[in-house]
Structure formats: structure tokens, C-alpha cells
C-alpha positions as CSV (number, residue, x, y, z in Angstrom):
1,M,-80.1,83.1,-108.1
2,V,-76.9,81.6,-106.7
3,I,-77.5,79.3,-103.5
4,N,-74.5,79.5,-101.3
5,R,-75.6,76.6,-99.0
6,K,-75.8,73.0,-99.2
7,I,-79.1,71.6,-100.2
8,D,-79.8,68.1,-98.7
9,I,-82.4,65.6,-100.3
10,F,-84.1,63.0,-98.0
11,I,-86.1,60.3,-99.7
12,S,-89.2,59.0,-97.8
13,I,-89.2,55.3,-98.0
14,L,-93.2,55.5,-97.7
15,G,-93.3,56.0,-101.4
16,A,-91.2,52.9,-102.3
17,D,-92.6,49.6,-103.4
18,L,-92.4,48.0,-99.9
19,S,-92.4,44.2,-101.4
20,N,-88.7,45.3,-102.1
21,V,-87.5,47.6,-99.4
22,E,-83.9,46.5,-100.2
23,R,-84.0,47.5,-103.8
24,A,-85.5,50.9,-102.9
25,V,-82.7,51.5,-100.4
26,K,-80.0,50.8,-103.1
27,L,-81.9,53.1,-105.4
28,C,-81.5,56.0,-102.7
29,E,-77.8,54.8,-102.3
30,E,-77.1,55.0,-106.0
31,S,-78.9,58.5,-106.3
32,A,-76.5,60.0,-103.9
33,V,-79.3,61.4,-101.8
34,D,-78.5,62.4,-98.1
35,A,-80.8,60.5,-95.9
36,I,-83.8,58.1,-95.9
37,H,-87.0,59.8,-94.3
38,V,-89.2,57.3,-92.3
39,D,-92.7,58.4,-91.7
40,V,-94.1,56.9,-88.6
41,M,-98.1,57.1,-88.4
42,D,-100.3,56.0,-85.6
43,G,-103.8,55.9,-87.2
44,H,-104.7,58.8,-84.7
45,F,-102.7,61.8,-85.6
46,V,-103.2,60.8,-89.0
47,P,-105.6,58.2,-90.5
48,Q,-102.9,55.9,-91.7
49,I,-100.6,53.2,-89.7
50,T,-97.0,52.8,-91.1
51,F,-93.6,51.8,-89.7
52,G,-92.7,50.8,-86.3
53,N,-89.3,50.8,-84.4
54,K,-88.4,47.2,-85.6
55,F,-88.8,48.5,-89.3
56,L,-86.4,51.1,-88.6
57,S,-83.8,48.6,-86.9
58,D,-84.1,46.4,-89.7
59,L,-83.6,49.4,-92.3
60,K,-80.2,50.1,-90.5
61,K,-79.0,46.7,-91.2
62,I,-79.0,47.2,-95.0
63,T,-77.9,50.9,-95.3
64,K,-75.2,53.4,-94.0
65,L,-77.5,56.2,-95.0
66,P,-78.7,58.5,-92.2
67,T,-82.2,57.7,-91.1
68,D,-84.7,60.6,-90.3
69,V,-87.7,59.7,-88.4
70,H,-90.8,61.6,-88.7
71,L,-93.2,60.8,-85.9
72,M,-96.9,61.5,-86.9
73,V,-98.3,60.4,-83.6
74,N,-100.1,61.5,-80.5
75,N,-98.1,61.7,-77.5
76,P,-94.7,61.3,-79.3
77,D,-92.7,61.4,-76.1
78,R,-93.8,57.7,-75.6
79,F,-92.1,56.6,-78.7
80,I,-88.7,58.6,-78.5
81,N,-86.6,55.8,-76.7
82,D,-87.8,53.1,-79.0
83,Y,-86.5,55.1,-82.1
84,L,-83.4,56.1,-80.5
85,K,-82.6,52.5,-79.7
86,A,-83.5,51.4,-83.3
87,G,-80.9,53.8,-84.5
88,A,-82.6,57.1,-85.8
89,D,-80.2,59.8,-86.6
90,A,-82.8,62.3,-86.4
91,I,-86.2,62.4,-84.9
92,S,-89.0,65.0,-85.6
93,F,-92.5,65.4,-84.1
94,H,-95.2,67.7,-84.3
95,I,-95.9,70.5,-82.1
96,E,-99.6,70.0,-82.5
97,A,-99.3,66.4,-80.9
98,D,-97.4,67.1,-77.9
99,I,-97.7,69.2,-74.7
100,H,-94.2,69.2,-73.2
101,V,-92.5,70.2,-76.3
102,N,-89.3,71.4,-74.9
103,K,-89.0,68.3,-72.8
104,T,-89.4,66.1,-75.8
105,L,-86.8,67.8,-77.8
106,N,-84.4,67.5,-75.0
107,S,-85.0,63.8,-74.7
108,I,-84.2,63.4,-78.5
109,K,-80.9,65.5,-78.1
110,E,-79.8,63.6,-75.0
111,G,-80.3,60.3,-76.8
112,G,-77.8,61.4,-79.4
113,A,-80.1,62.3,-82.3
114,K,-80.9,65.5,-84.0
115,A,-84.3,66.9,-82.7
116,G,-86.7,68.6,-85.1
117,I,-90.3,69.9,-84.8
118,C,-92.8,69.8,-87.5
119,I,-95.8,72.0,-88.3
120,I,-98.7,71.2,-90.4
121,P,-100.1,73.8,-92.9
122,S,-102.5,75.4,-90.5
123,T,-99.9,75.8,-87.9
124,P,-98.2,79.4,-88.0
125,V,-94.6,79.8,-87.5
126,A,-95.4,82.0,-84.5
127,A,-96.4,78.8,-82.6
128,L,-92.7,77.9,-82.5
129,S,-91.5,81.1,-80.8
130,E,-90.8,79.3,-77.3
131,I,-88.7,76.5,-78.5
132,I,-87.2,77.6,-81.6
133,D,-83.7,78.0,-80.1
134,I,-83.5,74.4,-79.0
135,V,-84.2,72.7,-82.4
136,D,-81.9,71.4,-84.8
137,F,-84.5,71.6,-87.7
138,V,-88.0,72.8,-88.4
139,Q,-90.2,70.3,-90.6
140,V,-92.6,72.5,-92.6
141,M,-95.4,70.3,-93.9
142,T,-96.5,71.9,-97.2
143,V,-99.5,69.2,-97.4
144,N,-101.5,67.8,-94.7
145,P,-99.7,64.8,-93.4
146,G,-100.8,61.2,-93.6
147,F,-101.1,60.6,-97.5
148,A,-98.3,60.3,-100.0
149,G,-98.6,62.0,-103.4
150,Q,-100.6,65.1,-102.4
151,K,-100.1,68.4,-104.3
152,I,-98.3,71.1,-102.4
153,I,-100.3,73.8,-100.6
154,H,-98.7,76.7,-101.8
155,S,-99.8,79.1,-98.9
156,S,-97.6,77.0,-96.7
157,I,-94.4,78.1,-98.7
158,K,-94.3,81.4,-97.3
159,K,-93.6,79.9,-93.8
160,I,-90.2,78.9,-95.3
161,G,-89.3,82.4,-95.8
162,E,-90.6,83.3,-92.3
163,L,-88.5,80.6,-90.7
164,D,-85.4,81.9,-92.7
165,A,-86.0,85.5,-91.6
166,L,-86.4,84.3,-88.0
167,R,-83.1,82.5,-87.7
168,K,-81.2,85.3,-89.4
169,S,-82.7,87.9,-87.1
170,R,-82.1,85.7,-83.8
171,N,-78.6,84.5,-85.1
172,L,-79.8,80.7,-84.9
173,S,-78.5,77.8,-87.1
174,F,-81.6,75.4,-87.1
175,K,-82.1,73.9,-90.6
176,I,-85.3,74.2,-92.6
177,S,-86.9,71.0,-93.8
178,V,-89.8,70.8,-96.2
179,D,-92.2,67.7,-96.7
180,G,-95.1,67.5,-99.1
181,G,-95.3,67.8,-102.8
182,V,-91.6,68.3,-103.3
183,N,-90.8,67.7,-107.1
184,N,-88.6,69.2,-109.9
185,Q,-91.5,71.8,-110.4
186,T,-91.8,73.1,-106.8
187,S,-88.2,72.8,-105.5
188,G,-86.9,75.9,-107.1
189,E,-89.4,78.1,-105.2
190,I,-88.9,75.9,-101.9
191,I,-85.1,76.5,-102.1
192,K,-85.2,80.2,-102.9
193,Q,-87.6,80.7,-99.9
194,G,-84.6,79.4,-97.6
195,A,-85.1,75.5,-97.3
196,D,-81.9,73.2,-96.5
197,I,-83.6,70.0,-96.7
198,L,-86.1,68.7,-99.3
199,I,-88.3,65.5,-98.7
200,T,-89.7,63.6,-101.5
201,A,-91.3,60.3,-102.1
202,S,-93.6,59.9,-105.1
203,A,-91.6,62.2,-107.3
204,F,-88.5,60.1,-106.6
205,F,-89.9,56.6,-106.8
206,N,-92.2,57.2,-109.7
207,A,-89.8,59.1,-111.9
208,P,-88.6,57.4,-115.2
209,D,-85.0,58.2,-113.7
210,P,-85.1,58.6,-110.1
211,K,-81.5,59.4,-109.8
212,K,-81.8,62.3,-112.4
213,E,-85.0,63.4,-110.6
214,A,-83.1,63.8,-107.3
215,M,-80.3,65.7,-109.1
216,I,-83.0,68.1,-110.6
217,I,-84.7,68.8,-107.4
218,R,-81.4,69.3,-105.7
219,N,-80.1,71.8,-108.2
220,N,-83.3,73.7,-109.1
221,G,-82.2,76.5,-106.6
222,A,-78.9,77.0,-108.4
């Protein structure tokens, strides 16, 4: 199967050895990935607590790679301005965690960043029907959010195809991002279903040759 669209690879910094973030960032740059993905967790929407806006601000000082912020938090609207000020190039949040979703999406766009909406494995594509025309991208979680290194939930992959069919039927241009269990074994099917952005963490940082791993993940749909 020939893929006639660009496939982007985003690397989640959460999977790195955080005692040497600068080395992890350099590895991403050397591997020609397209962005660094920053998972923000609040200990409420998901059990873990991770990065604040200062981490993002400091990250921007050491790389020119775009930063993609994934808010796994309750009441994400409260955090948007902080991450915009810190330099986020894209911000996504969970439809399950916000009431006024269209307002939050528009706040991100007005702040100059790309706006994305995320869905966990148990949330159907139909839940996006009222806001799908204003998002820049949809992030499909193929694992339950909160922990790195999980195996992909294969029933979630069909939602990628549903989203691809939806954007074609409505002549929309949003991108489809996939997060969770993405590696050189799973990326081929994910790309085939219509994904444009593949987010990976453990598979990249734990690989014997991370640069080669990123290349294989990107090219598995070719």
C-alpha cells in the first residue's frame, strides 16, 4: 500500500531518562523527528503527576523542535494560558475532562497554537460530532492514559479509520494523531487506517538504535 501523505513522528519526553533531558532532546533532533510531545498529568484525571508549564518553558530554551502539549488534566481550560505563554505550539485536551469544549478549543487557537481534542479508548468517535469542524487534530488514545509502556488496545485502532472516513465525508482537514503502544510492530496498521501523526515514547527511548526505530515507525506504512 502506497501512502501519499506525510507521516509525522512525535516523541513523548515522558519516556526519556529525565535526569538528562538535554541528551534526550538531542537524540530527538538527531533522529529527525517532527515534534516533542509533552504529557501533562495532574494526579486527578490520571493517577500520575508530571510536567508543569515551567518544564515546557525550559524545554523551549534547548530545542527548536515544535512542542505538542497533551493535557491529561481536569478542567483543562484553567491551564491553557500557562502553556501558551510557555511556548506550546500545539495543545490538546480530553473531551472527557471539559464541559465547554468548543470554548477551550477556540482559546487555544486564539492564543496562536494548534488545537486538538483527545479521546480515551472507551470514548466513541461520535462524541466529537459537534466540535470536529473546529479542531486542528484529533488524538486517539490507544491505551488508557497515565502510564508509559502499555500495550496497544487493538479495538481502538478502528476509530482511526472512522475518523478518516468522517473527515473525507465532511471535507475536513484535521489530522489524526495516535498515542499509546506505537512501535515498529503496530505502526503499519495505524498508518493504514489513516493516521497522520504517531506518538511514541518507550519504543523510541528503549530501542538499541532510536534513530532507526523512528525511521521504521514512520516508514511502516510505505
